[in-house]
C-alpha positions, 0 to 999 in steps of 0.5 A, a space after each residue: 499499500 502506498 505511503 501518505 507521502 507517496 499520495 501526496 506528491 502528485 497533487 502538487 501539480 495544476 496539471 492534476 486537475 486536468 488530468 482528473 477532469 478529462 476523463 470524467 468530462 469524457 464519460 459525461 459526454 457519454 452519457 449525454 450522446 446516448 441521451 442525444 441518441 435516444 431522443 433522435 429514435 424517438 423523434 423519428 417515431 413522433 414529437 409525442 415520443 421524443 416529449 415521452 422520452 424527455 419527461 421519462 428521463 426527467 423522472 429518472 433523474 430525479 429518482 437518481 439523485 436519490 443515490 447521491 445520499 450514499 455516493 457523493 458522502 462515501 466519495 468525499 469521506 474516502 478522498 479524506 481518508 485517502 489524503 489522511 493515509 487511512 486506507 483500511 477506513 476507506 476500504 471499509 466505508 467503500 464496502 458499506 457502501 455496497 449494502 446500503 446502494 442495493 437497498 436504496 436502489 431496489 426501494 427508489 426502482 419499485 417507487 418509481 415503477 408503482 408511481 410511473 402513471 400518477 407522477 406523469 398525471 401530477 406532472 400535467 403531461 399531455 394525454 397524448 404522451 401518457 401512454 408512450 412515457 408509463 411503460 417506458 419509466 416502468 422498464 426504467 426503474 430497473 435500470 434505475 435500481 442498478 444504477 444505484 450500486 454503479 453509481 457507488 462503485 464509479 464514485 469509489 474508483 474515482 476517489 482513488 483516482 482511477 478515473 480512466 478505468 471508470 471511464 472505459 467501464 463507461 465506454 463499455 457500458 454505453 456501447 453496449 447499451 446502444 448496441 442493443 437498443 437499435 435492434 429492440 427499438 426497430 424490432 430487427 429479426 425475431 424481436 418485436 419492436 419495443 420502441 422507447 421500451 426497447 431503449 429502456 431494456 437496453 439500459 437494463 442490459 447495459 446497466 447489469 453488464 456495468 455492475 460486473 465491470 465495476 466488480 472487476 475494477 475493485 478487484 484489479 486496481 484497488 485490490 478489494 473484493 466484496 464479501 457476499 455479506 457487503 451487498 446487503 448488509 447495513 454498517 450504519 456507524 461505518 457509513 455515519 460520516 459519509 451520511 453527514 456529507 451525502 444526506 444534505 448533499 443529496 438534499 441539494 440535488 434533490 430540491 433542485 430535481 423537485 424544481 426541475 419537475 414543477 419546471 417541467 410541469 409548467 412546461 407541459 401545461 404549455 403544450 406539446 410542442 413546448 415540451 418537445 422543444 425544451 427536451 431538445 433544448 435540454 438534450 443539447 444543453 447538457 453538452 455545455 455542463 461538461 467542462 464546468 461539471 468535470 472541473 467541479 467534480 475533480 475539484 471535489 476530489 483533489 479538494 477532498 485529498 487536500 483537506 485530508 492531508 491538511 493542505 488547506 492552501 493548495 485547496 483554495 489555489 485548486 478552487 480558484 484555477 477550477 473557476 477559471 477555466 469553467 467560466 471561459 469554457 462553459 461561455 464560449 461552449 455555450 456561444 458555439 451551440 447557440 450559433 450552431 443551434 439550427 442545424 443542431 435542432 434539425 437533426 431531431 424535427 423539421 417543424 420550423 416553429 419548433 427549431 426557432 423555439 429551441 434555438 431561442 432557448 440555447 441563446 437564453 443558455 449563453 447566459 445561463 451556463 457561466 452562472 452553472 459554472 460558478 455554481 458547480 465548481 464552488 458548491 463541489 468545493 464546499 462539499 469536499 471541505 465538509 461544508 454542507 449545511 449552508 449551501 443546501 439551505 441557500 440552495 433550495 430556497 433559491 430552487 424553490 423561489 427563483 427557479 419553480 416560483 420563477 419558472 411559473 411567475 414567468 412562463 405562465 402567469 406573465 406569458 412569456 411561455 418557454 423563453 420565460 421559464 428559461 429566463 428563470 433558471 439563468 437567474 436561479 443559477 446566478 443567484 446560486 452561483 454568486 452566493 457559493 462563491 461569497 461562501 467560499 472567499 468568506 472562508 468559513 469552510 475552512 474551520 470545518 476543514 480543520 475538524 476534518 484533519 484534526 482527527 487523523 492527527 491524532 
């Protein structure tokens, strides 16, 4: 096992930030690419099918956030323990995360499968979309349960800095998904044409394979082989430090997804055309998050190691570098996508009104993305330092009032439609980004970081 000093040295280089960020960006890009393929295939069926795909994936993403209760907390605490040289503690936490993730995944999958119909109705899903979205969601629930394990196992690999192995697993998973979904959707040979259900079933198949690949990655890179009991046993005492980080962090993401559901409901009430345009712009807009999110996640991993080793000044410099690059990359990529908007949206639909509406959203995204980059980098750094409660409180307040309330006010009450909804999203991201920047530069996180270091020094 490497000594603590040998683990510290690589973090002194700024290049380490990019060495971790680029595989994570590539991994995120793979997921977005599969999403783009999915919405393109759905759009070939009809705009209603594309709308069903969009609203189904919104619900999937909302429920997936629950897994951050375990995954995000385990990742942060493992980075801190590795920074402090406590490999045994890191391994014990990884094992404990498996059982908790499995039980949580089963529970969430059952809720989504059983509640698919009522959830779609509660969101105001158009009548022509519901028959397509409900069966799609029920099959997605199976994949969701498996992703609880994949999220945890991938986070552990990244916390140990094996980001390239995590990328290769993601590449294999998504490749299998695409290879399986095309014949299942179209009904090639003896297979029945399952449409959206085929896309979801292929996802289930690929997630089963991903669990096996992650297990192999643990064995080869971490010398960590899960025991049978690790897959189902709940170790509350071992998980307690991770839950201290993960519960508030997940609460923030859950608040975001709940606000996003309100936004989706507002958009759904604007009609099928608005829902489809929203889905197209969101799928393409996902490309814009790659740079800022990967930099934020890389900063979280490195800051966690820095905090565990007591390198507070290095953590501060690390975040300063991340935010500069995040603002630059997000602004330029948003501008480029807006300029390429008409042909990009034209890949999904030939309806000129839909193309025009979606392109308008992409231009609004030029104002949105720098605020989102600031928010993602700072909030991940605060979480890595153990400062989680204040960011959650501020974020929940902004998302409920500015994001959800603003979308309803501007989009429905004031009659600005889909553009009004997206203006509310811009205001929310900038408000949260500036608030997190104030918190970080105010230095309140440093006291919490020093309390993390203190036990390791005893």
